[in-house]
mmCIF entry with sequence, helices, sheets and N, C-alpha, C, O atoms, coordinates in Angstrom:
data_MODEL
# 
_entry.id   MODEL 
# 
_entity.id                         1 
_entity.type                       polymer 
_entity.pdbx_number_of_molecules   1 
# 
_entity_poly.entity_id                      1 
_entity_poly.type                           'polypeptide(L)' 
_entity_poly.nstd_linkage                   no 
_entity_poly.nstd_monomer                   no 
_entity_poly.pdbx_seq_one_letter_code       MHAKAGDNIHRIASVSMTVSGSLTQWREWTGLPFDGDGDIDVRHDVEPRTI 
_entity_poly.pdbx_seq_one_letter_code_can   MHAKAGDNIHRIASVSMTVSGSLTQWREWTGLPFDGDGDIDVRHDVEPRTI 
_entity_poly.pdbx_strand_id                 A 
# 
loop_
_entity_poly_seq.entity_id 
_entity_poly_seq.num 
_entity_poly_seq.mon_id 
_entity_poly_seq.hetero 
1 1  MET n 
1 2  HIS n 
1 3  ALA n 
1 4  LYS n 
1 5  ALA n 
1 6  GLY n 
1 7  ASP n 
1 8  ASN n 
1 9  ILE n 
1 10 HIS n 
1 11 ARG n 
1 12 ILE n 
1 13 ALA n 
1 14 SER n 
1 15 VAL n 
1 16 SER n 
1 17 MET n 
1 18 THR n 
1 19 VAL n 
1 20 SER n 
1 21 GLY n 
1 22 SER n 
1 23 LEU n 
1 24 THR n 
1 25 GLN n 
1 26 TRP n 
1 27 ARG n 
1 28 GLU n 
1 29 TRP n 
1 30 THR n 
1 31 GLY n 
1 32 LEU n 
1 33 PRO n 
1 34 PHE n 
1 35 ASP n 
1 36 GLY n 
1 37 ASP n 
1 38 GLY n 
1 39 ASP n 
1 40 ILE n 
1 41 ASP n 
1 42 VAL n 
1 43 ARG n 
1 44 HIS n 
1 45 ASP n 
1 46 VAL n 
1 47 GLU n 
1 48 PRO n 
1 49 ARG n 
1 50 THR n 
1 51 ILE n 
# 
_struct_asym.id          A 
_struct_asym.entity_id   1 
# 
_struct_conf.conf_type_id            HELX_P 
_struct_conf.id                      HELX_P1 
_struct_conf.pdbx_PDB_helix_id       AA1 
_struct_conf.beg_label_comp_id       LEU 
_struct_conf.beg_label_asym_id       A 
_struct_conf.beg_label_seq_id        23 
_struct_conf.pdbx_beg_PDB_ins_code   ? 
_struct_conf.end_label_comp_id       THR 
_struct_conf.end_label_asym_id       A 
_struct_conf.end_label_seq_id        30 
_struct_conf.pdbx_end_PDB_ins_code   ? 
_struct_conf.beg_auth_comp_id        LEU 
_struct_conf.beg_auth_asym_id        A 
_struct_conf.beg_auth_seq_id         23 
_struct_conf.end_auth_comp_id        THR 
_struct_conf.end_auth_asym_id        A 
_struct_conf.end_auth_seq_id         30 
_struct_conf.pdbx_PDB_helix_class    1 
_struct_conf.details                 ? 
_struct_conf.pdbx_PDB_helix_length   8 
# 
_struct_conf_type.id          HELX_P 
_struct_conf_type.criteria    ? 
_struct_conf_type.reference   ? 
# 
loop_
_atom_site.group_PDB 
_atom_site.id 
_atom_site.type_symbol 
_atom_site.label_atom_id 
_atom_site.label_alt_id 
_atom_site.label_comp_id 
_atom_site.label_asym_id 
_atom_site.label_entity_id 
_atom_site.label_seq_id 
_atom_site.pdbx_PDB_ins_code 
_atom_site.Cartn_x 
_atom_site.Cartn_y 
_atom_site.Cartn_z 
_atom_site.occupancy 
_atom_site.B_iso_or_equiv 
_atom_site.pdbx_formal_charge 
_atom_site.auth_seq_id 
_atom_site.auth_comp_id 
_atom_site.auth_asym_id 
_atom_site.auth_atom_id 
_atom_site.pdbx_PDB_model_num 
ATOM 1   N N  . MET A 1 1  ? -4.455  21.296 -17.624 1.00 0.00 ? 1  MET A N  1 
ATOM 2   C CA . MET A 1 1  ? -3.088  21.181 -18.059 1.00 0.00 ? 1  MET A CA 1 
ATOM 3   C C  . MET A 1 1  ? -3.038  20.706 -19.512 1.00 0.00 ? 1  MET A C  1 
ATOM 4   O O  . MET A 1 1  ? -2.336  21.307 -20.326 1.00 0.00 ? 1  MET A O  1 
ATOM 5   N N  . HIS A 1 2  ? -3.754  19.657 -19.849 1.00 0.00 ? 2  HIS A N  1 
ATOM 6   C CA . HIS A 1 2  ? -3.705  19.137 -21.209 1.00 0.00 ? 2  HIS A CA 1 
ATOM 7   C C  . HIS A 1 2  ? -4.321  20.114 -22.203 1.00 0.00 ? 2  HIS A C  1 
ATOM 8   O O  . HIS A 1 2  ? -3.824  20.274 -23.318 1.00 0.00 ? 2  HIS A O  1 
ATOM 9   N N  . ALA A 1 3  ? -5.419  20.772 -21.787 1.00 0.00 ? 3  ALA A N  1 
ATOM 10  C CA . ALA A 1 3  ? -6.059  21.737 -22.680 1.00 0.00 ? 3  ALA A CA 1 
ATOM 11  C C  . ALA A 1 3  ? -5.128  22.913 -22.949 1.00 0.00 ? 3  ALA A C  1 
ATOM 12  O O  . ALA A 1 3  ? -5.088  23.430 -24.066 1.00 0.00 ? 3  ALA A O  1 
ATOM 13  N N  . LYS A 1 4  ? -4.387  23.336 -21.944 1.00 0.00 ? 4  LYS A N  1 
ATOM 14  C CA . LYS A 1 4  ? -3.442  24.432 -22.134 1.00 0.00 ? 4  LYS A CA 1 
ATOM 15  C C  . LYS A 1 4  ? -2.328  24.045 -23.096 1.00 0.00 ? 4  LYS A C  1 
ATOM 16  O O  . LYS A 1 4  ? -1.726  24.909 -23.734 1.00 0.00 ? 4  LYS A O  1 
ATOM 17  N N  . ALA A 1 5  ? -2.055  22.746 -23.202 1.00 0.00 ? 5  ALA A N  1 
ATOM 18  C CA . ALA A 1 5  ? -1.009  22.265 -24.105 1.00 0.00 ? 5  ALA A CA 1 
ATOM 19  C C  . ALA A 1 5  ? -1.550  22.037 -25.514 1.00 0.00 ? 5  ALA A C  1 
ATOM 20  O O  . ALA A 1 5  ? -0.819  21.594 -26.399 1.00 0.00 ? 5  ALA A O  1 
ATOM 21  N N  . GLY A 1 6  ? -2.853  22.347 -25.722 1.00 0.00 ? 6  GLY A N  1 
ATOM 22  C CA . GLY A 1 6  ? -3.429  22.242 -27.047 1.00 0.00 ? 6  GLY A CA 1 
ATOM 23  C C  . GLY A 1 6  ? -4.277  21.006 -27.271 1.00 0.00 ? 6  GLY A C  1 
ATOM 24  O O  . GLY A 1 6  ? -4.781  20.815 -28.378 1.00 0.00 ? 6  GLY A O  1 
ATOM 25  N N  . ASP A 1 7  ? -4.453  20.167 -26.276 1.00 0.00 ? 7  ASP A N  1 
ATOM 26  C CA . ASP A 1 7  ? -5.262  18.965 -26.413 1.00 0.00 ? 7  ASP A CA 1 
ATOM 27  C C  . ASP A 1 7  ? -6.730  19.305 -26.210 1.00 0.00 ? 7  ASP A C  1 
ATOM 28  O O  . ASP A 1 7  ? -7.054  20.374 -25.692 1.00 0.00 ? 7  ASP A O  1 
ATOM 29  N N  . ASN A 1 8  ? -7.621  18.402 -26.614 1.00 0.00 ? 8  ASN A N  1 
ATOM 30  C CA . ASN A 1 8  ? -9.052  18.578 -26.430 1.00 0.00 ? 8  ASN A CA 1 
ATOM 31  C C  . ASN A 1 8  ? -9.537  17.715 -25.277 1.00 0.00 ? 8  ASN A C  1 
ATOM 32  O O  . ASN A 1 8  ? -9.022  16.620 -25.051 1.00 0.00 ? 8  ASN A O  1 
ATOM 33  N N  . ILE A 1 9  ? -10.543 18.216 -24.538 1.00 0.00 ? 9  ILE A N  1 
ATOM 34  C CA . ILE A 1 9  ? -11.159 17.443 -23.477 1.00 0.00 ? 9  ILE A CA 1 
ATOM 35  C C  . ILE A 1 9  ? -12.302 16.650 -24.084 1.00 0.00 ? 9  ILE A C  1 
ATOM 36  O O  . ILE A 1 9  ? -13.221 17.227 -24.665 1.00 0.00 ? 9  ILE A O  1 
ATOM 37  N N  . HIS A 1 10 ? -12.251 15.324 -23.952 1.00 0.00 ? 10 HIS A N  1 
ATOM 38  C CA . HIS A 1 10 ? -13.278 14.458 -24.533 1.00 0.00 ? 10 HIS A CA 1 
ATOM 39  C C  . HIS A 1 10 ? -14.319 14.033 -23.499 1.00 0.00 ? 10 HIS A C  1 
ATOM 40  O O  . HIS A 1 10 ? -15.513 14.010 -23.799 1.00 0.00 ? 10 HIS A O  1 
ATOM 41  N N  . ARG A 1 11 ? -13.879 13.698 -22.290 1.00 0.00 ? 11 ARG A N  1 
ATOM 42  C CA . ARG A 1 11 ? -14.795 13.329 -21.211 1.00 0.00 ? 11 ARG A CA 1 
ATOM 43  C C  . ARG A 1 11 ? -14.025 13.355 -19.890 1.00 0.00 ? 11 ARG A C  1 
ATOM 44  O O  . ARG A 1 11 ? -12.795 13.409 -19.873 1.00 0.00 ? 11 ARG A O  1 
ATOM 45  N N  . ILE A 1 12 ? -14.757 13.316 -18.810 1.00 0.00 ? 12 ILE A N  1 
ATOM 46  C CA . ILE A 1 12 ? -14.148 13.320 -17.487 1.00 0.00 ? 12 ILE A CA 1 
ATOM 47  C C  . ILE A 1 12 ? -13.740 11.902 -17.127 1.00 0.00 ? 12 ILE A C  1 
ATOM 48  O O  . ILE A 1 12 ? -14.513 10.963 -17.315 1.00 0.00 ? 12 ILE A O  1 
ATOM 49  N N  . ALA A 1 13 ? -12.541 11.745 -16.616 1.00 0.00 ? 13 ALA A N  1 
ATOM 50  C CA . ALA A 1 13 ? -12.050 10.443 -16.159 1.00 0.00 ? 13 ALA A CA 1 
ATOM 51  C C  . ALA A 1 13 ? -12.322 10.352 -14.656 1.00 0.00 ? 13 ALA A C  1 
ATOM 52  O O  . ALA A 1 13 ? -11.451 10.649 -13.838 1.00 0.00 ? 13 ALA A O  1 
ATOM 53  N N  . SER A 1 14 ? -13.539 9.939  -14.308 1.00 0.00 ? 14 SER A N  1 
ATOM 54  C CA . SER A 1 14 ? -13.975 10.004 -12.918 1.00 0.00 ? 14 SER A CA 1 
ATOM 55  C C  . SER A 1 14 ? -13.236 9.053  -11.981 1.00 0.00 ? 14 SER A C  1 
ATOM 56  O O  . SER A 1 14 ? -13.243 9.277  -10.770 1.00 0.00 ? 14 SER A O  1 
ATOM 57  N N  . VAL A 1 15 ? -12.609 8.017  -12.487 1.00 0.00 ? 15 VAL A N  1 
ATOM 58  C CA . VAL A 1 15 ? -11.876 7.086  -11.620 1.00 0.00 ? 15 VAL A CA 1 
ATOM 59  C C  . VAL A 1 15 ? -10.381 7.072  -11.939 1.00 0.00 ? 15 VAL A C  1 
ATOM 60  O O  . VAL A 1 15 ? -9.693  6.093  -11.647 1.00 0.00 ? 15 VAL A O  1 
ATOM 61  N N  . SER A 1 16 ? -9.885  8.133  -12.526 1.00 0.00 ? 16 SER A N  1 
ATOM 62  C CA . SER A 1 16 ? -8.475  8.154  -12.913 1.00 0.00 ? 16 SER A CA 1 
ATOM 63  C C  . SER A 1 16 ? -7.539  8.155  -11.713 1.00 0.00 ? 16 SER A C  1 
ATOM 64  O O  . SER A 1 16 ? -6.384  7.745  -11.834 1.00 0.00 ? 16 SER A O  1 
ATOM 65  N N  . MET A 1 17 ? -8.010  8.601  -10.570 1.00 0.00 ? 17 MET A N  1 
ATOM 66  C CA . MET A 1 17 ? -7.162  8.637  -9.382  1.00 0.00 ? 17 MET A CA 1 
ATOM 67  C C  . MET A 1 17 ? -7.526  7.522  -8.397  1.00 0.00 ? 17 MET A C  1 
ATOM 68  O O  . MET A 1 17 ? -7.198  7.603  -7.213  1.00 0.00 ? 17 MET A O  1 
ATOM 69  N N  . THR A 1 18 ? -8.200  6.487  -8.889  1.00 0.00 ? 18 THR A N  1 
ATOM 70  C CA . THR A 1 18 ? -8.591  5.362  -8.042  1.00 0.00 ? 18 THR A CA 1 
ATOM 71  C C  . THR A 1 18 ? -7.482  4.320  -8.037  1.00 0.00 ? 18 THR A C  1 
ATOM 72  O O  . THR A 1 18 ? -6.985  3.917  -9.088  1.00 0.00 ? 18 THR A O  1 
ATOM 73  N N  . VAL A 1 19 ? -7.109  3.900  -6.860  1.00 0.00 ? 19 VAL A N  1 
ATOM 74  C CA . VAL A 1 19 ? -6.101  2.848  -6.726  1.00 0.00 ? 19 VAL A CA 1 
ATOM 75  C C  . VAL A 1 19 ? -6.753  1.690  -5.975  1.00 0.00 ? 19 VAL A C  1 
ATOM 76  O O  . VAL A 1 19 ? -7.085  1.813  -4.796  1.00 0.00 ? 19 VAL A O  1 
ATOM 77  N N  . SER A 1 20 ? -6.932  0.575  -6.662  1.00 0.00 ? 20 SER A N  1 
ATOM 78  C CA . SER A 1 20 ? -7.557  -0.586 -6.041  1.00 0.00 ? 20 SER A CA 1 
ATOM 79  C C  . SER A 1 20 ? -6.488  -1.512 -5.485  1.00 0.00 ? 20 SER A C  1 
ATOM 80  O O  . SER A 1 20 ? -5.442  -1.716 -6.100  1.00 0.00 ? 20 SER A O  1 
ATOM 81  N N  . GLY A 1 21 ? -6.761  -2.057 -4.333  1.00 0.00 ? 21 GLY A N  1 
ATOM 82  C CA . GLY A 1 21 ? -5.848  -3.011 -3.724  1.00 0.00 ? 21 GLY A CA 1 
ATOM 83  C C  . GLY A 1 21 ? -6.487  -3.635 -2.506  1.00 0.00 ? 21 GLY A C  1 
ATOM 84  O O  . GLY A 1 21 ? -7.463  -3.115 -1.967  1.00 0.00 ? 21 GLY A O  1 
ATOM 85  N N  . SER A 1 22 ? -5.942  -4.731 -2.083  1.00 0.00 ? 22 SER A N  1 
ATOM 86  C CA . SER A 1 22 ? -6.437  -5.404 -0.888  1.00 0.00 ? 22 SER A CA 1 
ATOM 87  C C  . SER A 1 22 ? -6.016  -4.623 0.355   1.00 0.00 ? 22 SER A C  1 
ATOM 88  O O  . SER A 1 22 ? -5.176  -3.726 0.284   1.00 0.00 ? 22 SER A O  1 
ATOM 89  N N  . LEU A 1 23 ? -6.606  -4.976 1.482   1.00 0.00 ? 23 LEU A N  1 
ATOM 90  C CA . LEU A 1 23 ? -6.225  -4.347 2.741   1.00 0.00 ? 23 LEU A CA 1 
ATOM 91  C C  . LEU A 1 23 ? -4.751  -4.581 3.023   1.00 0.00 ? 23 LEU A C  1 
ATOM 92  O O  . LEU A 1 23 ? -4.056  -3.678 3.488   1.00 0.00 ? 23 LEU A O  1 
ATOM 93  N N  . THR A 1 24 ? -4.275  -5.771 2.748   1.00 0.00 ? 24 THR A N  1 
ATOM 94  C CA . THR A 1 24 ? -2.857  -6.092 2.941   1.00 0.00 ? 24 THR A CA 1 
ATOM 95  C C  . THR A 1 24 ? -1.976  -5.214 2.063   1.00 0.00 ? 24 THR A C  1 
ATOM 96  O O  . THR A 1 24 ? -0.950  -4.714 2.525   1.00 0.00 ? 24 THR A O  1 
ATOM 97  N N  . GLN A 1 25 ? -2.360  -5.020 0.808   1.00 0.00 ? 25 GLN A N  1 
ATOM 98  C CA . GLN A 1 25 ? -1.581  -4.166 -0.098  1.00 0.00 ? 25 GLN A CA 1 
ATOM 99  C C  . GLN A 1 25 ? -1.559  -2.724 0.393   1.00 0.00 ? 25 GLN A C  1 
ATOM 100 O O  . GLN A 1 25 ? -0.501  -2.095 0.392   1.00 0.00 ? 25 GLN A O  1 
ATOM 101 N N  . TRP A 1 26 ? -2.709  -2.184 0.815   1.00 0.00 ? 26 TRP A N  1 
ATOM 102 C CA . TRP A 1 26 ? -2.756  -0.806 1.305   1.00 0.00 ? 26 TRP A CA 1 
ATOM 103 C C  . TRP A 1 26 ? -1.891  -0.636 2.538   1.00 0.00 ? 26 TRP A C  1 
ATOM 104 O O  . TRP A 1 26 ? -1.217  0.383  2.689   1.00 0.00 ? 26 TRP A O  1 
ATOM 105 N N  . ARG A 1 27 ? -1.903  -1.614 3.412   1.00 0.00 ? 27 ARG A N  1 
ATOM 106 C CA . ARG A 1 27 ? -1.044  -1.545 4.597   1.00 0.00 ? 27 ARG A CA 1 
ATOM 107 C C  . ARG A 1 27 ? 0.424   -1.529 4.192   1.00 0.00 ? 27 ARG A C  1 
ATOM 108 O O  . ARG A 1 27 ? 1.218   -0.780 4.762   1.00 0.00 ? 27 ARG A O  1 
ATOM 109 N N  . GLU A 1 28 ? 0.787   -2.348 3.216   1.00 0.00 ? 28 GLU A N  1 
ATOM 110 C CA . GLU A 1 28 ? 2.171   -2.405 2.736   1.00 0.00 ? 28 GLU A CA 1 
ATOM 111 C C  . GLU A 1 28 ? 2.572   -1.112 2.050   1.00 0.00 ? 28 GLU A C  1 
ATOM 112 O O  . GLU A 1 28 ? 3.650   -0.578 2.311   1.00 0.00 ? 28 GLU A O  1 
ATOM 113 N N  . TRP A 1 29 ? 1.724   -0.609 1.185   1.00 0.00 ? 29 TRP A N  1 
ATOM 114 C CA . TRP A 1 29 ? 2.031   0.596  0.414   1.00 0.00 ? 29 TRP A CA 1 
ATOM 115 C C  . TRP A 1 29 ? 2.174   1.834  1.293   1.00 0.00 ? 29 TRP A C  1 
ATOM 116 O O  . TRP A 1 29 ? 3.048   2.668  1.056   1.00 0.00 ? 29 TRP A O  1 
ATOM 117 N N  . THR A 1 30 ? 1.317   1.956  2.309   1.00 0.00 ? 30 THR A N  1 
ATOM 118 C CA . THR A 1 30 ? 1.255   3.190  3.084   1.00 0.00 ? 30 THR A CA 1 
ATOM 119 C C  . THR A 1 30 ? 1.937   3.115  4.440   1.00 0.00 ? 30 THR A C  1 
ATOM 120 O O  . THR A 1 30 ? 2.296   4.143  5.014   1.00 0.00 ? 30 THR A O  1 
ATOM 121 N N  . GLY A 1 31 ? 2.119   1.905  4.954   1.00 0.00 ? 31 GLY A N  1 
ATOM 122 C CA . GLY A 1 31 ? 2.655   1.763  6.296   1.00 0.00 ? 31 GLY A CA 1 
ATOM 123 C C  . GLY A 1 31 ? 1.632   2.086  7.372   1.00 0.00 ? 31 GLY A C  1 
ATOM 124 O O  . GLY A 1 31 ? 1.986   2.217  8.544   1.00 0.00 ? 31 GLY A O  1 
ATOM 125 N N  . LEU A 1 32 ? 0.359   2.217  6.985   1.00 0.00 ? 32 LEU A N  1 
ATOM 126 C CA . LEU A 1 32 ? -0.716  2.523  7.928   1.00 0.00 ? 32 LEU A CA 1 
ATOM 127 C C  . LEU A 1 32 ? -1.469  1.244  8.293   1.00 0.00 ? 32 LEU A C  1 
ATOM 128 O O  . LEU A 1 32 ? -1.551  0.328  7.474   1.00 0.00 ? 32 LEU A O  1 
ATOM 129 N N  . PRO A 1 33 ? -2.022  1.165  9.512   1.00 0.00 ? 33 PRO A N  1 
ATOM 130 C CA . PRO A 1 33 ? -2.675  -0.064 9.939   1.00 0.00 ? 33 PRO A CA 1 
ATOM 131 C C  . PRO A 1 33 ? -4.077  -0.279 9.370   1.00 0.00 ? 33 PRO A C  1 
ATOM 132 O O  . PRO A 1 33 ? -4.511  -1.425 9.256   1.00 0.00 ? 33 PRO A O  1 
ATOM 133 N N  . PHE A 1 34 ? -4.797  0.784  9.010   1.00 0.00 ? 34 PHE A N  1 
ATOM 134 C CA . PHE A 1 34 ? -6.180  0.668  8.541   1.00 0.00 ? 34 PHE A CA 1 
ATOM 135 C C  . PHE A 1 34 ? -6.977  -0.247 9.467   1.00 0.00 ? 34 PHE A C  1 
ATOM 136 O O  . PHE A 1 34 ? -7.607  -1.205 9.019   1.00 0.00 ? 34 PHE A O  1 
ATOM 137 N N  . ASP A 1 35 ? -6.939  0.061  10.763  1.00 0.00 ? 35 ASP A N  1 
ATOM 138 C CA . ASP A 1 35 ? -7.578  -0.807 11.738  1.00 0.00 ? 35 ASP A CA 1 
ATOM 139 C C  . ASP A 1 35 ? -8.791  -0.176 12.425  1.00 0.00 ? 35 ASP A C  1 
ATOM 140 O O  . ASP A 1 35 ? -9.246  -0.666 13.458  1.00 0.00 ? 35 ASP A O  1 
ATOM 141 N N  . GLY A 1 36 ? -9.306  0.898  11.855  1.00 0.00 ? 36 GLY A N  1 
ATOM 142 C CA . GLY A 1 36 ? -10.473 1.549  12.441  1.00 0.00 ? 36 GLY A CA 1 
ATOM 143 C C  . GLY A 1 36 ? -11.446 1.991  11.367  1.00 0.00 ? 36 GLY A C  1 
ATOM 144 O O  . GLY A 1 36 ? -11.150 1.910  10.175  1.00 0.00 ? 36 GLY A O  1 
ATOM 145 N N  . ASP A 1 37 ? -12.597 2.455  11.790  1.00 0.00 ? 37 ASP A N  1 
ATOM 146 C CA . ASP A 1 37 ? -13.611 2.963  10.867  1.00 0.00 ? 37 ASP A CA 1 
ATOM 147 C C  . ASP A 1 37 ? -13.369 4.440  10.574  1.00 0.00 ? 37 ASP A C  1 
ATOM 148 O O  . ASP A 1 37 ? -12.724 5.140  11.354  1.00 0.00 ? 37 ASP A O  1 
ATOM 149 N N  . GLY A 1 38 ? -13.888 4.901  9.455   1.00 0.00 ? 38 GLY A N  1 
ATOM 150 C CA . GLY A 1 38 ? -13.824 6.320  9.125   1.00 0.00 ? 38 GLY A CA 1 
ATOM 151 C C  . GLY A 1 38 ? -12.714 6.654  8.150   1.00 0.00 ? 38 GLY A C  1 
ATOM 152 O O  . GLY A 1 38 ? -12.004 5.779  7.653   1.00 0.00 ? 38 GLY A O  1 
ATOM 153 N N  . ASP A 1 39 ? -12.585 7.949  7.890   1.00 0.00 ? 39 ASP A N  1 
ATOM 154 C CA . ASP A 1 39 ? -11.589 8.442  6.938   1.00 0.00 ? 39 ASP A CA 1 
ATOM 155 C C  . ASP A 1 39 ? -10.176 8.279  7.492   1.00 0.00 ? 39 ASP A C  1 
ATOM 156 O O  . ASP A 1 39 ? -9.948  8.361  8.698   1.00 0.00 ? 39 ASP A O  1 
ATOM 157 N N  . ILE A 1 40 ? -9.241  8.048  6.581   1.00 0.00 ? 40 ILE A N  1 
ATOM 158 C CA . ILE A 1 40 ? -7.828  7.941  6.951   1.00 0.00 ? 40 ILE A CA 1 
ATOM 159 C C  . ILE A 1 40 ? -7.050  8.873  6.049   1.00 0.00 ? 40 ILE A C  1 
ATOM 160 O O  . ILE A 1 40 ? -7.200  8.829  4.828   1.00 0.00 ? 40 ILE A O  1 
ATOM 161 N N  . ASP A 1 41 ? -6.223  9.717  6.638   1.00 0.00 ? 41 ASP A N  1 
ATOM 162 C CA . ASP A 1 41 ? -5.388  10.644 5.878   1.00 0.00 ? 41 ASP A CA 1 
ATOM 163 C C  . ASP A 1 41 ? -4.139  9.897  5.403   1.00 0.00 ? 41 ASP A C  1 
ATOM 164 O O  . ASP A 1 41 ? -3.251  9.578  6.193   1.00 0.00 ? 41 ASP A O  1 
ATOM 165 N N  . VAL A 1 42 ? -4.091  9.629  4.109   1.00 0.00 ? 42 VAL A N  1 
ATOM 166 C CA . VAL A 1 42 ? -2.926  8.961  3.527   1.00 0.00 ? 42 VAL A CA 1 
ATOM 167 C C  . VAL A 1 42 ? -2.019  10.064 2.996   1.00 0.00 ? 42 VAL A C  1 
ATOM 168 O O  . VAL A 1 42 ? -2.226  10.564 1.890   1.00 0.00 ? 42 VAL A O  1 
ATOM 169 N N  . ARG A 1 43 ? -1.042  10.432 3.759   1.00 0.00 ? 43 ARG A N  1 
ATOM 170 C CA . ARG A 1 43 ? -0.147  11.530 3.409   1.00 0.00 ? 43 ARG A CA 1 
ATOM 171 C C  . ARG A 1 43 ? 0.587   11.245 2.092   1.00 0.00 ? 43 ARG A C  1 
ATOM 172 O O  . ARG A 1 43 ? 1.006   10.118 1.825   1.00 0.00 ? 43 ARG A O  1 
ATOM 173 N N  . HIS A 1 44 ? 0.726   12.285 1.290   1.00 0.00 ? 44 HIS A N  1 
ATOM 174 C CA . HIS A 1 44 ? 1.464   12.194 0.014   1.00 0.00 ? 44 HIS A CA 1 
ATOM 175 C C  . HIS A 1 44 ? 0.886   11.103 -0.887  1.00 0.00 ? 44 HIS A C  1 
ATOM 176 O O  . HIS A 1 44 ? 1.624   10.391 -1.567  1.00 0.00 ? 44 HIS A O  1 
ATOM 177 N N  . ASP A 1 45 ? -0.441  10.980 -0.883  1.00 0.00 ? 45 ASP A N  1 
ATOM 178 C CA . ASP A 1 45 ? -1.076  9.878  -1.581  1.00 0.00 ? 45 ASP A CA 1 
ATOM 179 C C  . ASP A 1 45 ? -1.043  9.970  -3.100  1.00 0.00 ? 45 ASP A C  1 
ATOM 180 O O  . ASP A 1 45 ? -1.353  8.978  -3.761  1.00 0.00 ? 45 ASP A O  1 
ATOM 181 N N  . VAL A 1 46 ? -0.692  11.087 -3.678  1.00 0.00 ? 46 VAL A N  1 
ATOM 182 C CA . VAL A 1 46 ? -0.641  11.166 -5.132  1.00 0.00 ? 46 VAL A CA 1 
ATOM 183 C C  . VAL A 1 46 ? 0.766   11.428 -5.666  1.00 0.00 ? 46 VAL A C  1 
ATOM 184 O O  . VAL A 1 46 ? 0.937   11.761 -6.839  1.00 0.00 ? 46 VAL A O  1 
ATOM 185 N N  . GLU A 1 47 ? 1.743   11.281 -4.826  1.00 0.00 ? 47 GLU A N  1 
ATOM 186 C CA . GLU A 1 47 ? 3.118   11.459 -5.288  1.00 0.00 ? 47 GLU A CA 1 
ATOM 187 C C  . GLU A 1 47 ? 3.619   10.192 -5.966  1.00 0.00 ? 47 GLU A C  1 
ATOM 188 O O  . GLU A 1 47 ? 3.334   9.087  -5.504  1.00 0.00 ? 47 GLU A O  1 
ATOM 189 N N  . PRO A 1 48 ? 4.360   10.339 -7.053  1.00 0.00 ? 48 PRO A N  1 
ATOM 190 C CA . PRO A 1 48 ? 4.922   9.137  -7.685  1.00 0.00 ? 48 PRO A CA 1 
ATOM 191 C C  . PRO A 1 48 ? 5.920   8.436  -6.783  1.00 0.00 ? 48 PRO A C  1 
ATOM 192 O O  . PRO A 1 48 ? 6.678   9.077  -6.056  1.00 0.00 ? 48 PRO A O  1 
ATOM 193 N N  . ARG A 1 49 ? 5.912   7.131  -6.839  1.00 0.00 ? 49 ARG A N  1 
ATOM 194 C CA . ARG A 1 49 ? 6.823   6.335  -6.024  1.00 0.00 ? 49 ARG A CA 1 
ATOM 195 C C  . ARG A 1 49 ? 7.454   5.261  -6.887  1.00 0.00 ? 49 ARG A C  1 
ATOM 196 O O  . ARG A 1 49 ? 6.857   4.804  -7.862  1.00 0.00 ? 49 ARG A O  1 
ATOM 197 N N  . THR A 1 50 ? 8.639   4.868  -6.531  1.00 0.00 ? 50 THR A N  1 
ATOM 198 C CA . THR A 1 50 ? 9.282   3.732  -7.155  1.00 0.00 ? 50 THR A CA 1 
ATOM 199 C C  . THR A 1 50 ? 9.179   2.562  -6.189  1.00 0.00 ? 50 THR A C  1 
ATOM 200 O O  . THR A 1 50 ? 9.676   2.624  -5.064  1.00 0.00 ? 50 THR A O  1 
ATOM 201 N N  . ILE A 1 51 ? 8.531   1.499  -6.640  1.00 0.00 ? 51 ILE A N  1 
ATOM 202 C CA . ILE A 1 51 ? 8.355   0.343  -5.777  1.00 0.00 ? 51 ILE A CA 1 
ATOM 203 C C  . ILE A 1 51 ? 9.080   -0.842 -6.366  1.00 0.00 ? 51 ILE A C  1 
ATOM 204 O O  . ILE A 1 51 ? 9.057   -1.929 -5.788  1.00 0.00 ? 51 ILE A O  1 
# 
């Protein structure tokens, strides 16, 4: 997207989509319990939100 707009690619931002938070914060943000092992599908996880 940025390159198509005329910008240059300098390097890959490998953690640009990383959201750090405590277990309590993730439960609050998503409404999910996070009470088991394994992958969890966080629906709409990259949509902007107003908090």
